[in-house]
matplotlib code that plots the C-alpha trace (Angstrom):
import matplotlib.pyplot as plt

x = [90.4, 91.9, 90.2, 89.9, 88.4, 85.9, 85.0, 84.5, 82.1, 80.2, 79.6, 78.4, 76.1, 74.5, 73.9, 72.5, 75.0, 78.1, 80.2, 83.8, 84.2, 81.9, 83.3, 87.0, 85.9, 84.0, 87.0, 89.5, 91.8, 92.5, 90.1, 93.3, 94.0, 90.4, 90.4, 93.1, 91.6, 88.0, 90.1, 91.7, 88.4, 86.9, 89.7, 89.3, 85.4, 83.3, 79.4, 79.0, 80.5, 81.2, 79.5, 80.3, 78.2, 77.0, 75.9, 79.0, 79.6, 77.1, 77.5, 75.6, 75.2, 74.6, 75.0, 74.3, 75.9, 79.4, 79.5, 78.8, 81.6, 83.6, 82.9, 83.8, 87.3, 89.9, 91.9, 95.1, 95.0, 94.6, 97.2, 100.2, 98.3, 96.6, 99.6, 101.5, 98.6, 97.9, 101.7, 102.1, 99.1, 100.2, 103.6, 102.3, 99.4, 101.2, 103.4, 104.3, 106.4, 104.9, 105.6, 105.9, 103.7, 101.0, 101.4, 101.1, 98.1, 96.5, 97.3, 96.6, 100.1, 103.1, 106.2, 108.1, 105.4, 105.3, 109.0, 109.2, 106.5, 108.5, 111.6, 109.6, 107.9, 111.1, 112.8, 110.0, 110.4, 114.0, 113.5, 112.0, 114.3, 112.1, 113.2, 111.9, 113.9, 113.9, 114.2, 114.8, 111.6, 109.5, 109.3, 109.6, 108.6, 108.7, 111.4, 111.5, 110.1, 106.3, 107.3, 109.2, 106.1, 104.0, 106.0, 105.8, 102.0, 101.5, 103.9, 102.7, 101.1, 98.3, 97.4, 93.7, 91.7, 88.5, 87.0, 84.4, 87.0, 89.3, 86.9, 85.9, 89.3, 89.7, 86.9, 88.2, 91.7, 89.8, 87.7, 90.6, 92.6, 89.4, 89.0, 92.6, 93.9, 91.4, 92.7, 96.5, 97.1, 96.9, 97.6, 97.7, 95.9, 98.8, 99.9, 96.4, 96.0, 99.6, 98.5, 95.1, 96.6, 99.2, 96.4, 94.3, 97.1, 97.6, 94.2, 94.4, 97.3, 96.2, 92.9, 95.0, 97.1, 100.4, 101.7, 104.5, 107.1, 108.7, 111.9, 112.1, 114.1, 111.5, 108.6, 110.1, 110.8, 107.3, 105.8, 107.9, 106.6, 103.7, 101.6, 101.4, 98.3, 96.8, 97.9, 96.5, 93.1, 93.0, 93.7, 91.2, 88.6, 89.8, 89.2, 85.5, 84.5, 86.1, 87.0, 90.7, 92.8, 94.6, 98.3, 100.8, 103.3, 100.6, 99.9, 103.7, 104.3, 101.4, 103.0, 106.2, 104.3, 102.4, 105.6, 107.3, 104.5, 104.9, 101.2, 101.3, 100.1, 101.2, 103.8, 107.5, 109.8, 113.2, 115.8, 119.0, 122.5, 122.8, 120.0, 121.3, 124.8, 122.8, 120.8, 124.2, 125.9, 122.9, 122.7, 126.3, 125.8, 123.0, 125.1, 127.9, 125.6, 123.2, 125.6, 123.1, 123.3, 120.8, 122.7, 121.0, 117.3, 116.3, 112.9, 114.5, 117.0, 114.0, 111.7, 114.5, 115.1, 111.8, 111.3, 114.6, 113.2, 110.4, 112.1, 115.2, 112.2, 110.9, 114.3, 115.1, 111.8, 111.3, 107.9, 108.1, 105.2, 104.1, 104.0, 100.6, 102.8, 105.7, 105.2, 104.2, 107.4, 109.8, 108.3, 107.6, 110.0, 113.0, 115.8, 114.5, 114.1, 117.7, 119.0, 116.9, 118.4, 122.0, 120.6, 119.3, 122.3, 123.9, 121.2, 121.6, 125.6, 124.6, 122.0, 123.1, 119.6, 118.2, 115.7, 112.8, 111.9, 108.6, 110.7, 113.3, 110.1, 109.2, 112.7, 112.4, 109.2, 111.2, 114.0, 111.5, 110.1, 114.0, 114.5, 111.4, 112.2, 115.9, 114.3, 111.7, 114.6, 116.8, 114.0, 113.0, 116.7, 116.8, 113.6]
y = [74.3, 71.5, 68.6, 70.4, 73.7, 71.4, 69.4, 72.6, 74.0, 70.5, 70.9, 74.4, 73.7, 70.9, 72.8, 76.5, 77.3, 75.3, 76.3, 76.4, 73.7, 71.5, 72.1, 71.7, 68.3, 67.4, 68.0, 66.7, 69.6, 72.3, 75.4, 77.5, 75.7, 75.9, 79.6, 80.1, 77.8, 79.7, 83.0, 81.7, 80.3, 83.8, 85.4, 83.1, 82.0, 83.3, 83.8, 83.5, 84.3, 82.9, 84.6, 84.2, 85.3, 84.2, 80.9, 80.0, 79.8, 80.1, 80.0, 82.7, 82.0, 85.1, 83.8, 80.1, 80.2, 81.8, 79.6, 76.3, 77.2, 77.9, 74.2, 72.9, 74.4, 71.5, 70.8, 69.8, 73.2, 75.0, 73.2, 75.3, 78.7, 77.5, 77.0, 79.9, 82.4, 80.8, 81.0, 84.3, 85.5, 83.8, 85.3, 88.6, 88.7, 86.9, 89.0, 85.8, 82.8, 79.9, 76.4, 74.2, 71.7, 74.2, 74.9, 71.2, 70.7, 73.9, 73.0, 69.2, 68.6, 66.6, 68.4, 67.8, 69.6, 72.4, 72.7, 72.8, 75.6, 77.6, 77.6, 79.2, 81.7, 82.3, 83.2, 85.6, 87.4, 87.9, 89.7, 92.5, 92.6, 90.5, 87.2, 84.3, 84.2, 81.0, 80.2, 76.9, 75.9, 78.9, 78.3, 81.1, 84.9, 87.2, 90.0, 93.4, 96.6, 97.4, 99.1, 96.3, 94.0, 96.3, 96.0, 92.3, 92.2, 94.5, 92.1, 88.8, 87.0, 85.3, 88.4, 89.0, 91.9, 93.1, 94.7, 96.7, 98.3, 98.9, 100.7, 102.9, 103.9, 104.6, 106.7, 108.7, 109.5, 110.7, 112.7, 114.4, 115.1, 116.6, 119.0, 119.7, 123.3, 123.5, 120.5, 121.3, 117.5, 114.7, 111.0, 108.7, 105.4, 103.1, 105.5, 105.8, 101.9, 101.6, 104.3, 102.7, 99.3, 100.9, 103.0, 99.5, 97.7, 100.5, 100.4, 96.7, 97.0, 99.9, 98.4, 95.5, 97.8, 97.4, 100.8, 102.5, 104.1, 107.1, 108.5, 112.2, 113.2, 111.1, 113.3, 116.6, 115.6, 114.7, 117.7, 119.9, 117.9, 119.7, 116.6, 116.6, 118.6, 115.7, 113.4, 115.1, 115.2, 111.7, 110.2, 112.6, 111.1, 107.7, 108.3, 109.8, 107.3, 104.1, 104.8, 104.4, 105.7, 109.2, 108.9, 111.5, 108.8, 107.0, 110.6, 111.1, 107.8, 108.1, 111.6, 110.1, 107.7, 110.6, 112.5, 109.5, 109.6, 113.1, 113.7, 117.3, 118.6, 121.7, 122.4, 123.1, 120.2, 120.8, 118.6, 118.6, 118.5, 115.1, 113.7, 115.4, 113.7, 110.3, 110.6, 111.5, 108.3, 106.1, 107.7, 106.7, 103.2, 102.8, 104.2, 101.9, 98.9, 99.6, 101.6, 104.4, 107.8, 108.3, 111.5, 113.3, 112.3, 115.4, 113.9, 110.5, 113.0, 115.1, 112.0, 110.3, 113.4, 113.9, 110.1, 110.1, 112.9, 110.8, 107.5, 108.9, 109.5, 106.1, 104.8, 106.7, 105.7, 102.2, 103.1, 101.4, 101.1, 98.2, 98.0, 96.2, 96.0, 94.3, 91.0, 92.5, 94.7, 91.9, 89.7, 92.3, 95.0, 92.6, 95.1, 98.0, 95.8, 94.5, 97.9, 99.0, 96.4, 98.0, 101.3, 100.0, 98.5, 101.7, 103.4, 100.6, 101.2, 104.9, 104.7, 101.4, 99.9, 97.1, 98.4, 96.2, 94.6, 97.0, 99.9, 98.6, 98.2, 101.9, 102.8, 100.0, 102.1, 105.5, 103.6, 101.9, 105.3, 106.2, 103.1, 103.1, 106.8, 105.6, 102.7, 105.2, 107.5, 104.5, 103.3, 106.9, 107.2, 104.0, 104.8]
z = [114.8, 116.7, 118.5, 122.0, 120.5, 118.6, 121.5, 123.6, 121.0, 120.7, 124.5, 124.3, 121.4, 123.3, 126.3, 126.9, 130.1, 131.1, 134.0, 133.8, 136.1, 134.0, 130.7, 131.9, 133.5, 130.1, 128.1, 130.8, 131.2, 133.8, 133.9, 133.4, 130.0, 129.1, 129.6, 127.1, 124.7, 125.0, 124.4, 121.3, 119.8, 120.4, 118.5, 115.2, 115.4, 112.8, 112.6, 116.6, 119.8, 123.2, 126.2, 129.8, 132.7, 135.9, 134.8, 132.8, 129.1, 126.5, 122.7, 120.9, 117.1, 115.1, 111.4, 111.0, 107.6, 108.5, 111.8, 109.7, 107.3, 110.3, 111.7, 108.5, 108.1, 107.1, 110.4, 108.1, 106.6, 110.0, 112.0, 111.2, 111.1, 114.3, 116.3, 115.3, 116.0, 119.5, 120.3, 118.9, 121.2, 124.2, 124.4, 123.4, 126.1, 129.0, 131.5, 133.2, 132.4, 130.5, 130.6, 127.9, 129.5, 129.5, 125.8, 125.1, 127.0, 125.6, 121.9, 122.6, 120.8, 121.8, 123.3, 119.9, 118.1, 120.3, 120.3, 116.5, 116.4, 119.2, 117.1, 114.2, 116.4, 118.3, 114.8, 113.8, 117.2, 116.7, 113.3, 115.4, 118.5, 120.7, 122.5, 124.2, 127.4, 129.4, 133.1, 134.5, 136.7, 135.4, 131.8, 128.9, 128.9, 126.1, 126.4, 124.3, 123.8, 123.1, 120.2, 118.8, 119.8, 117.7, 114.9, 115.1, 115.3, 112.2, 110.0, 111.5, 108.5, 110.7, 112.5, 112.4, 113.3, 114.1, 110.9, 112.6, 115.0, 112.3, 110.1, 112.8, 113.8, 109.8, 110.0, 112.8, 111.0, 107.8, 109.9, 111.8, 108.6, 107.0, 109.8, 110.8, 109.7, 106.9, 105.1, 105.2, 106.0, 103.5, 103.7, 100.4, 100.5, 101.3, 104.1, 105.5, 105.7, 107.5, 110.0, 110.5, 111.2, 113.7, 115.5, 115.6, 117.2, 119.8, 120.5, 121.2, 123.3, 125.3, 126.1, 127.6, 129.7, 127.6, 126.9, 125.1, 127.1, 125.0, 126.4, 126.8, 123.6, 121.5, 123.3, 122.6, 118.7, 118.5, 120.0, 117.6, 114.6, 112.4, 112.6, 116.3, 116.5, 114.2, 116.4, 119.5, 117.3, 116.5, 120.0, 121.6, 119.2, 119.8, 123.8, 122.9, 120.5, 121.6, 125.1, 124.4, 127.3, 126.2, 126.9, 125.9, 125.0, 122.6, 121.3, 120.4, 118.8, 116.7, 115.7, 114.5, 112.4, 110.6, 110.2, 108.5, 105.8, 104.6, 105.7, 105.4, 102.3, 100.5, 103.1, 102.1, 102.5, 103.6, 102.1, 104.2, 102.6, 104.1, 102.1, 99.2, 99.6, 100.1, 97.0, 95.0, 96.4, 95.4, 91.8, 91.4, 92.7, 90.3, 87.3, 87.9, 88.4, 85.3, 82.9, 82.7, 83.5, 86.1, 87.5, 84.5, 85.2, 87.8, 88.1, 89.7, 91.8, 92.9, 93.8, 95.8, 97.7, 98.7, 99.3, 101.6, 103.8, 105.2, 104.8, 107.1, 109.9, 109.3, 109.9, 113.0, 114.5, 113.3, 111.7, 108.2, 106.0, 104.1, 100.3, 99.0, 95.4, 96.7, 95.1, 91.9, 92.0, 92.6, 90.0, 87.2, 87.8, 88.3, 87.0, 89.0, 92.2, 91.8, 91.4, 94.3, 96.6, 95.7, 96.9, 100.0, 101.0, 101.0, 102.9, 105.5, 105.7, 106.1, 108.7, 110.4, 109.9, 107.9, 105.5, 105.1, 101.5, 101.6, 101.5, 98.9, 96.8, 97.0, 95.5, 93.0, 91.7, 91.2, 89.6, 87.1, 86.0, 85.1, 83.4, 81.3, 80.4, 79.3, 77.3, 75.4, 74.6, 73.1, 71.1, 69.5, 68.8, 66.7, 64.9]

ax = plt.figure().add_subplot(projection="3d")
ax.plot(x, y, z, "-o")
ax.set_aspect("equal")
plt.show()
């Protein structure tokens, strides 16, 4: 919480209602900047909410304990998080140009400090194919596809969600899976969390009239996927339960997320010759690096082949999944992760992509099982 936000909250706590004009004068800023800061406070506040109506703004405290803890947050610890959160949200939600002078006023920071934060947020956006375009005399504007913007939201380290809405969306997905085609669909816990987060972000963006625009080729591919029926059922229930606008493009992209997570249970999975060739190459690379005969491990070959079927779809549609075990894998399964990096580099060359660390972590899990089996075999041989 910065100084401006604290002053706004103090004014609201001291008055039952305060008009936007009165509040702007008290804090010495423009009404436009005030509205932006109040919007940011509303996203981060705990134990209370800011209501606006005919008589102006008012603070409604719902949980005094949580609100007190929010007020007592250490400013120094919140500065970096607050700046990046604010800039991220400001660019994501604005379709217009933003002048640096506006950001300085809204954040109550010097031009130098704002520029430093802008460099950091610009670098993050570039990782997801998004750019901050600058136009003389107009300002800065975020340029990039809606798909890439949503990917950036899903991986933003300071992204905060409404847990109540998130839980409702998760229940909607679980309910649809349980009722579609006599339980022929299945999603593991990690995939369910990933799908729920994606759908939550879609819900937030659609509510703000920010839509995905799918090309005709992808639309046809989505409609041909077995998961399309599940996608339609989920989006229909989202419309009925949460008032989310039903759109064919959104349904199609949700379907592509589902299809990239092996959501169908008990169905035959077709492994193409291309996938088999990729796995063969990967196993040769692993053998050369580790000096272990991975090619004789049929379980590893099968696991990698099945994994590559869904991974190939995620690469194609850029619907990568998060790996909750990534840090543990990198710190504890060091040998397996190093080998997985080598395998991931081959996948990157083949598909002309850039596999994220989360996906590399999943490859490491399969490789580690094979390494453990080999180690066990050697130990038994030496006894």
